[in-house]
N, C-alpha and C positions, 0 to 999 in steps of 0.2 A: 814772645814767651816760648814758642815751640821752635826748636832748631831741628831742621830736617837734613837728612843726608841719604845718599844712595840714588838709585834711579839711573836713567840714561838709556843707551842703546845696547842691545844684546842680541845674539843670534838665537834662533829657535833651538830649544834644548839647553840653553845656557841658564845661568843663575845670576841673581842679583840679591843684594841685601839692603833693605830700607831701614832707616832708624828715625826716631823722633825723640828728642830730649826736651823735657819740661824744664827749661833752663832756670827759670826764676821761682819754681815751686819749691816749697820746703819739703825736704825728703820725707818727713813723717807724714805729711799730707799726701804725698804721692802714693803711699801705701793704700790709701782709701779710694784711689781712683781705679776704675776699670778702664782697660785700654783696648781699643778696637782698631782694625784697619778696614777702611771702606775703599771702594773704587767707583769711578764714574766714567762711563763712555759718553761721547758727544750725543746729545739728544735723549739720553736715558737718565733714569733716576740713580742717585747714589745708592749703592748696595753694600751691606756689610759682608765681608768675606772672612774675617777672623776675629775672634774675641779672646781676650785674656782678662778675665775678671780679677778683682782684687783678692778674691778668694774663690776657689773652685777650679773647675777644669776648663781648658781651652776648647773652643768650638770653631768649626769651619763651614763655609759654604761648600756645597757639593762640587762646585766648579773648581775649587782649589784644594780640596781635601786630598792629602797624600803627596801634594807637591809643595805647598806652602807651610811654613811653620812660624807661628807667632810666639814671641817670648818677651820677657821683660826683666830688666835689671833695676830693682827698686833702689838700690844704693846709688845708681847713676841716673835715676828718674827717666829711664829710657825704655821705649818699646821698640822691638825689632820685628821685621817681617823678612824671613829668609824665603826666597822664591826660587825653586828649582824646576827643571823641565819646562821652561817657559815656552808658551805658545803664542802665535800671532794674536790670538784673541785676548791675551793678557795685556795688549797694548792699550792702556788707558792711563788716567791720572789716579794716583793713590793718595788717600788721606788718612792720617792718624787722628784718633779721637780719644779724648780723655773725659770720663764722666765720674763724678764723685758719688759715693754712696748716699750722701745727703744733698737734697735739692738746695740747701743753703749755699753750696759752693758752686762756682761757675763750671761749665764744661768748656773744653777747648778743642779746636780743630787745627790741624796743620794746614799750611797753605796749598798743599798738593805737590806731589812728586810725579813727574812724567816718566813712564816706563814705555819703551818702544822695543818690540820684539820683531826683528826683521833680518833677513839675510842680505 
């Protein structure tokens, strides 16, 4: 259901753009989903780093604020994460997450996108 793209290897200071598309979701339904990006390092809990609610302002974890930007294209049912000024500590697996405003609808997770920041 979730089609991911982006990720890979980049040098410190570089940029990457991640995307997740809810391929099978009806467009009108996507409008009611809040979209988030999480990341998880080995041996650590998954943490939310960016939020783009279905209504309201975006929000970021302190660790990425000013470097990462979350955005969404509702017509394409896609959420993006633009990552700039990447650091070695950004080397983790990133997950997109979709949560509907009603608990009657399922939430979705992407399979995970590996990002490696190394020279």
